[in-house]
C-alpha positions, 0 to 999 in steps of 0.5 A: 434949272434942274440938278440933272442938267448941272450934275456929273453923270459918271460917278464911280462908286466904292464898296465898304469892304474895299480899302482906303488905298483903292479909293484913293487910287479911284479919286487920283483916276477920276480927279475927285475928292469925294466918292459915294459908297455903295453896297447891294445896290444901296448908297450907304455912305460917302468917303472923302479925301478929307475922311482919309486924311483926318479919319485914317492917316492922322488916327494912324490907320493904314492903307488897308483900312476898310472903307467902311471904317472911316466913311460918312454914314449920315448920307445927304443927298438930292433928287435929280428933278429938284431945283438947282438953286434950292439944292445949293441953298441946302448944301450951304446949310448942310455945309457940304461941297458935294451931294449925291443925286438920286432918282425918285427910285432913289438909285444913284444917277449922279453928283452935284458939287459946288463947281456945278453950281458955280457953273450953272447958277448966278454969282448971288447963289453961287457966292452965298452957297460958298460962303455958307459952306465955308463957315468954320465948325458945323455938323461935319467937323471932324473932331 
């Protein structure tokens, strides 16, 4: 199965100059824990509810803090025509629960999450990915 068959296509994109309050409202509206950040038609980062909690609130930053100050700038992504099982393995290796999906022109076309893997892949692939993503520590550790 291709990523394009499993991903969420309707993706809201935040601007790096928006406040974390604005992004938190977006997350509440769309019931999601991550929002891609774009500027000048380019993907420049990702912001998660965890980023807001750990990099902003825990550090004493207020709700008017710009997204750019706390977003993750090291963007990992996948292509819409890639095999979902392969992308799931990459998610496990990277220890990420979601990835922006781009087309071959590198335009954002969706987002694929661990839940998408669970709904579209076999139990073995889903279990392996979940186990790898859930390991403590790793590159994306907040501290």
